[in-house]
C-alpha positions in Angstrom: 16.1 39.7 126.6 16.4 37.2 129.5 12.5 37.9 130.2 11.9 37.1 126.7 13.9 33.8 126.6 11.3 32.8 129.9 8.5 33.3 128.2 9.5 31.3 125.1 10.7 28.6 127.2 7.5 28.7 129.1 5.9 28.4 125.5 7.7 25.3 124.2 7.0 23.7 127.9 3.8 24.6 127.4 3.9 22.9 123.6 5.7 19.6 125.2 2.8 19.2 127.3 0.2 19.3 124.9 1.5 16.7 123.0 1.5 14.7 125.3 -2.7 15.1 126.1 -3.9 12.0 123.6 -1.2 9.9 124.8 0.6 8.8 127.5 4.1 7.6 127.2 4.7 4.0 129.2 7.9 3.4 128.0 8.6 3.2 132.3 6.1 0.6 133.0 8.1 -2.7 134.2 6.8 -5.1 131.4 7.8 -2.4 128.3 11.1 -2.0 130.0 11.7 -6.1 129.5 9.9 -6.1 126.0 12.5 -3.4 124.9 15.8 -5.2 126.8 14.3 -8.1 124.8 14.1 -6.8 121.9 17.5 -5.3 121.9 19.0 -8.5 123.4 17.8 -9.8 119.7 19.5 -7.0 117.6 16.7 -4.2 117.7 18.1 -0.9 117.5 16.2 1.5 119.3 14.0 3.1 117.3 12.4 6.5 118.1 8.9 4.7 118.6 7.7 4.7 122.6 4.8 2.6 124.1 1.9 4.9 125.1 -1.8 5.1 126.2 -4.5 7.0 123.8 -7.5 7.0 125.0 -9.1 6.7 121.4 -7.2 3.7 120.2 -5.9 2.5 123.7 -2.3 1.0 123.8 -0.1 1.9 120.9 3.5 3.6 119.6 4.3 7.5 119.8 6.8 9.2 118.1 9.7 10.8 119.5 11.1 12.1 116.5 8.6 14.3 113.3 8.2 11.6 110.8 8.1 12.8 107.2 6.7 10.2 104.0 9.5 7.9 102.6 11.1 7.5 106.9 11.9 3.9 108.1 9.1 4.0 111.2 10.8 0.2 112.5 13.1 -2.3 111.2 13.0 -5.9 113.4 15.4 -8.2 113.2 13.9 -11.8 112.4 15.6 -13.1 115.5 12.8 -11.0 116.9 10.0 -12.9 114.9 7.7 -15.8 116.0 7.3 -18.2 112.9 6.9 -22.1 112.4 10.6 -21.9 111.8 10.8 -21.2 115.8 8.6 -23.7 116.6 10.1 -26.6 114.8 13.9 -25.8 116.6 11.9 -25.9 119.6 11.0 -29.5 121.9 7.9 -29.3 120.0 9.7 -29.4 116.6 9.9 -33.7 116.8 6.5 -34.3 117.9 5.0 -32.1 114.9 7.5 -33.7 112.5 6.2 -36.9 113.8 2.6 -36.3 113.5 0.0 -37.8 110.8 -1.8 -36.4 108.8 0.0 -33.4 109.4 -0.8 -30.3 111.5 -1.6 -26.5 110.3 0.9 -24.2 110.6 -1.5 -22.1 112.4 -2.0 -25.1 115.1 1.0 -25.5 115.3 2.0 -21.4 116.1 -1.1 -22.0 118.3 0.6 -24.9 120.3 3.7 -22.9 120.7 1.6 -20.0 122.6 -0.3 -22.0 124.6 2.9 -24.0 125.7 5.0 -21.1 126.5 2.2 -19.3 128.5 2.3 -22.2 130.5 5.7 -22.3 130.9 5.5 -18.9 132.7 9.0 -18.1 134.1 10.7 -20.2 132.2 9.5 -18.7 128.6 12.3 -17.7 126.6 9.2 -15.3 125.2 7.8 -14.5 128.5 8.5 -10.5 128.0 6.4 -10.6 124.8 3.9 -12.8 126.3 3.5 -10.6 129.4 2.2 -7.7 126.9 -0.2 -9.6 124.9 -4.0 -9.1 125.7 -5.6 -11.5 127.8 -8.8 -11.6 125.9 -9.9 -10.1 123.0 -13.2 -8.7 121.3 -13.5 -10.6 118.0 -16.9 -12.3 117.5 -15.1 -15.5 118.9 -15.0 -13.9 122.6 -18.5 -12.4 122.2 -21.5 -13.6 124.3 -24.6 -15.0 122.1 -26.6 -12.1 123.2 -24.0 -9.3 122.1 -23.3 -11.5 118.6 -27.5 -11.4 118.3 -26.8 -7.1 118.2 -24.5 -7.1 115.3 -25.6 -6.7 111.5 -26.9 -9.5 109.4 -23.8 -10.2 107.1 -21.6 -9.8 109.7 -23.7 -12.0 112.4 -23.5 -15.0 109.9 -19.6 -14.7 109.7 -19.0 -14.4 113.4 -20.8 -17.3 113.9 -18.8 -19.0 111.1 -15.4 -17.7 112.9 -17.0 -19.6 116.1 -17.8 -22.3 113.9 -13.9 -22.6 112.5 -12.4 -22.1 115.7 -14.4 -24.9 117.7 -13.7 -27.4 114.7 -9.8 -26.8 115.0 -10.1 -27.4 118.9 -11.7 -31.1 118.1 -9.5 -31.4 115.2 -6.8 -31.0 117.1 -7.2 -32.8 120.2 -5.5 -36.1 119.4 -2.3 -33.7 118.7 -2.5 -31.9 121.6 -2.7 -35.5 123.4 0.7 -36.5 121.7 2.4 -34.1 123.6 2.0 -35.7 127.0 5.6 -36.6 127.9 6.4 -32.7 127.2 4.0 -32.0 130.5 3.7 -32.4 134.2 0.2 -31.9 134.2 -2.4 -33.7 131.3 -2.6 -32.0 128.2 -6.1 -31.8 128.0 -6.4 -29.0 131.3 -3.0 -27.4 129.9 -4.7 -27.0 125.7 -8.7 -26.6 126.7 -10.9 -24.8 124.3 -9.9 -21.1 126.3 -6.3 -21.2 125.5 -6.7 -22.5 121.6 -9.4 -19.6 121.3 -6.7 -17.0 123.1 -3.9 -18.0 121.0 -6.1 -18.2 117.8 -7.1 -14.7 118.2 -3.1 -13.9 119.3 -2.0 -14.8 115.7 -5.7 -13.8 113.5 -5.3 -9.9 115.0 -1.4 -9.7 115.2 0.3 -11.2 112.8 2.1 -9.8 109.8 2.0 -11.7 106.5 5.3 -13.6 105.9 5.7 -16.1 103.3 7.6 -19.3 103.9 8.4 -22.1 101.6 6.1 -25.0 102.3 7.3 -27.7 104.8 6.4 -31.6 104.7 5.9 -31.8 108.2 2.7 -28.8 107.7 -0.5 -29.3 105.9 -1.0 -28.0 102.6 -2.3 -24.4 104.2 -0.4 -21.3 103.2 2.5 -20.5 105.5 2.5 -17.0 106.1 2.4 -16.1 109.9 4.8 -14.5 111.6 4.4 -12.8 115.2 6.3 -9.4 115.4 6.9 -8.2 119.3 7.1 -4.3 120.1 6.1 -4.0 116.2 2.8 -5.7 116.7 1.9 -2.4 119.3 1.6 -0.2 115.9 -2.6 0.5 115.6 -4.1 0.4 112.2 -5.9 3.3 110.7 -7.5 3.6 107.4 -6.2 7.0 106.4 -2.2 6.5 106.2 -0.1 4.2 104.0 3.0 2.1 104.6 5.4 0.3 102.5 6.1 -3.5 104.1 8.6 -5.7 103.5 11.1 -8.4 104.8 14.6 -7.3 103.7 16.7 -10.2 102.9 20.1 -8.0 103.4 19.5 -6.9 106.7 17.0 -10.1 107.2 14.7 -7.9 109.0 11.3 -7.0 108.6 10.8 -3.1 108.0 7.9 -0.3 107.9 8.1 3.1 106.0 5.8 4.9 105.9 4.1 7.3 103.3 2.7 9.8 105.5 3.3 12.3 108.0 3.6 12.4 111.6 4.1 14.9 113.9 6.8 14.3 117.2 4.7 12.6 120.3 1.7 11.5 118.2 0.7 8.5 117.8 1.8 6.0 114.7 -0.4 4.7 112.6 0.0 1.4 110.1 -2.6 0.5 107.7 -3.8 -3.4 108.0 -5.5 -2.9 104.5 -8.6 -0.7 102.7 -10.8 -3.0 105.2 -14.4 -2.1 105.7 -15.4 -1.6 109.7 -17.3 -5.2 109.4 -14.2 -6.8 108.4 -11.8 -4.6 111.1 -14.6 -6.0 113.7 -14.7 -10.2 112.5 -10.7 -10.3 112.0 -9.2 -7.6 114.7 -12.1 -6.8 116.9 -12.3 -3.1 116.9 -14.3 -0.5 114.6 -12.6 2.9 113.0 -14.7 6.1 113.1 -15.1 7.7 109.7 -13.7 5.2 108.0 -13.5 5.9 104.2 -13.8 1.9 103.5 -16.9 1.6 105.5 -20.5 0.7 104.2 -23.6 -1.2 104.8 -24.6 -3.9 103.4 -28.3 -4.7 102.4 -29.5 -8.3 102.7 -31.0 -10.0 99.5 -34.2 -10.5 102.6 -34.2 -6.9 102.7 -33.8 -6.3 99.1 -36.6 -8.4 97.8 -38.9 -7.7 100.0 -39.3 -4.2 98.2 -40.4 -5.8 95.0 -44.5 -7.6 94.6 -44.4 -11.4 95.0 -47.2 -11.1 91.9 -44.4 -9.7 89.2 -44.5 -12.6 86.8 -41.2 -12.3 86.2 -39.7 -12.0 89.6 -38.3 -15.5 89.8 -36.6 -15.0 86.4 -35.0 -11.7 88.1 -34.1 -13.3 91.4 -32.1 -15.7 88.8 -30.2 -13.7 86.5 -29.0 -11.4 89.7 -28.1 -14.9 91.4 -26.3 -16.2 88.3 -24.6 -12.7 87.9 -23.8 -12.2 91.4 -25.8 -9.2 92.0 -27.4 -10.5 95.5 -24.5 -9.8 97.3 -21.6 -7.1 98.4 -24.6 -4.4 97.6 -24.2 -1.6 99.6 -24.7 2.0 100.8 -21.6 3.9 101.3 -20.3 7.5 101.9 -21.2 8.2 98.3 -24.6 6.9 98.4 -25.9 3.9 97.3 -23.4 1.4 95.4 -23.8 1.1 91.8 -24.0 -2.7 92.1 -27.3 -1.8 94.5 -28.6 0.3 92.0 -28.3 -2.3 89.3 -29.7 -4.8 91.5 -33.0 -2.4 92.2 -33.0 -1.3 88.2 -33.3 -5.2 87.3 -36.2 -5.8 89.9 -37.7 -2.7 88.6 -37.8 -3.7 85.3 -41.7 -3.4 84.0 -43.0 -6.2 81.9 -42.4 -4.5 78.7 -38.9 -3.6 79.6 -37.7 -7.6 81.3 -36.1 -8.2 77.0 -33.5 -5.3 78.1 -32.1 -6.6 81.4 -28.6 -7.6 79.6 -28.5 -3.6 79.1 -29.2 -3.0 82.9 -26.7 -5.0 84.0 -24.1 -2.9 81.5 -25.1 0.1 83.0 -27.7 1.3 80.6 -30.3 3.7 81.4 -34.1 1.9 80.3 -36.6 4.4 81.2 -37.4 7.3 82.9 -40.1 5.6 85.2 -37.1 2.7 85.8 -34.6 5.2 87.0 -37.1 7.2 89.3 -38.8 3.4 90.7 -34.9 2.5 91.5 -34.2 6.1 93.4 -37.4 5.4 95.1 -37.1 2.2 96.5 -33.0 2.6 97.6 -34.6 5.2 99.6 -37.1 3.1 101.3 -34.1 0.5 102.2 -32.2 3.3 103.1 -34.5 4.4 105.5 -35.9 1.2 106.9 -32.1 0.3 107.8 -31.9 3.9 109.1 -34.6 2.5 111.6 -33.5 -0.7 112.1 -30.0 0.7 113.2 -31.7 3.0 115.7 -33.8 0.5 117.0 -30.7 -1.7 117.9 -28.4 1.4 118.8 -32.0 1.7 121.3 -31.4 -2.2 122.7 -27.9 -1.7 123.6 -28.1 1.4 125.3 -30.6 -0.4 127.9 -28.2 -3.6 127.6 -25.3 -1.6 129.2 -27.6 -0.3 131.8 -28.4 -3.6 132.6 -25.3 -6.0 131.9 -22.3 -4.4 133.2 -20.4 -7.5 132.3 -20.7 -7.3 128.9 -20.8 -3.1 128.8 -17.2 -3.3 126.6 -18.4 -5.7 123.8 -21.6 -4.1 123.4 -19.5 -1.0 123.2 -17.9 -1.7 120.4 -20.8 -2.9 118.4 -22.5 0.2 119.7 -19.7 1.9 117.8 -19.9 -0.1 114.6 -24.1 0.7 114.8 -23.2 4.4 114.9 -20.7 4.6 112.1 -23.3 2.6 109.7 -25.8 5.1 111.1 -23.8 8.0 110.1 -23.3 6.2 106.6 -26.9 5.4 106.2 -27.6 8.9 107.0 -25.5 10.5 104.2 -27.0 8.1 101.6 -30.3 9.1 102.6 -29.2 12.7 102.2 -27.9 12.1 98.4 -30.9 9.8 97.5 -32.9 12.9 98.7 -30.8 15.0 96.3 -30.7 12.5 93.7 -34.8 12.6 94.0 -35.3 16.3 93.7 -33.0 16.6 90.7 -35.4 13.8 88.7 -38.6 14.9 89.6 
C-alpha cells in the first residue's frame, strides 16, 4: 500500500510540475507583491489569479483552481479604478476645470499618468505604475522601416495613428504649460512627446470600457475610460467568451468567464472579435490562428486585373464606390469574402451583361462565364498576395539579421505576415477546389 501511495504522489507531483511548464509563477516578485498589497488595501479580495510569465503570451494571470463557465474571474473594487474622477480629485482637478477650451477625458488621463510617473516615490499609484510596460509595440512606437513592411491598409491606419498622437501633443502644449505652478521642473521637459506617447499607448491598450456621465469641464468626446490595475494583466484570446459589467450594488468591475480553464493554466479574456490588423493597431500584438482574421485587398490590387479598355470600367468603379464595395474586401479562413466576390463579379460583367449590375449586387448568378472569370481573378489576386507576403517575409528575415535594435518590432510584423500567409494559402486551396468543381 505504501509503495502505491508513493507512486501516486510522484505522479501527482509530476502533473503539478507539468502544469507550470507553460507559465512561470511571478507572484513572489517584489513588484507584484506590492501591487497585490495595493489593490488589497483598496478592498480587492484575493482571487485565484496569480501573475505569471508565459512563453507565448508574455506576462499574464494563471488560475490556481479550475474555472467553469459562469464563474467570476475577478471583481475589482471601484477604489482601484483610475478614471477621470480620480484625475479631478487630484491636484490637477482645479487646473482642468479652469482650462478653456475644455480638455478631452483622454488628455486628462494622459496628464495624470505623466504627472504620477514623474512624482516617482511620492505617487500613490506607484505600485501600479511600476508594473506598466516601459514601451509599447503599437504602430506609434514602430520605426518607419518597420511600418513600411505592414500590409497596405494597416500601413495607412498606422500613419493616421501617429498623426493623431502628434496632433494631440501639439494641441495640448498650452494646457501642459498651465500646470507649471505644480512642478519645480519645467513642464516642457516633463510633458514631452515621448511621455505623451507612452501615456496614450497605456490608455489605448489597457483601459476597460466604462461609461461616465458627461462633465462640463471636459470636451464632448465620450468619457469611457477606466484603467484597472491587476485586472489588466489578463491577456486576450479570440477563442474565449467573457461577460463584463460594472456592478452598481458592490461598486466593482466584474468579469465572468463563459469558458472552462484548467488549474494552473493562463486565464484569458476577449477584447472583442478583432482581426489581427486591428489587434496590432490598437494593442500591439497578433493572435495566432485568429478565427476573426482576414487579409485585405486594396482597390488598386483589385482593379489591376481588369482591362483599362473596358468601356464600362469607370461606370463599374463608380457603382462599387457608391455601394461601398471598394473597401473591406477580404480573404479569410473560408476563402474570398462575399463582398470581394461580388466586387469581382460586377467588374467581370460583359458589355451585354452590364445592365444586370443591380442583380449582381444582390448576389444573383448572371452567367457561367461571369462566375468562372470571377473565380479565376480571385485566384490570381490571392496568388499575387501570397507572393507579395513571401517577399516581405524575406525582407523581414534579412532585416532581423542586420538590425538587432528592431528585432522585437520586426518579429511582430513577421507574426502578422505569417498569419496572413496561412489565410491566403487556405483561400488559394478553396479557390482551386471551386475552380475544379466548375470546370
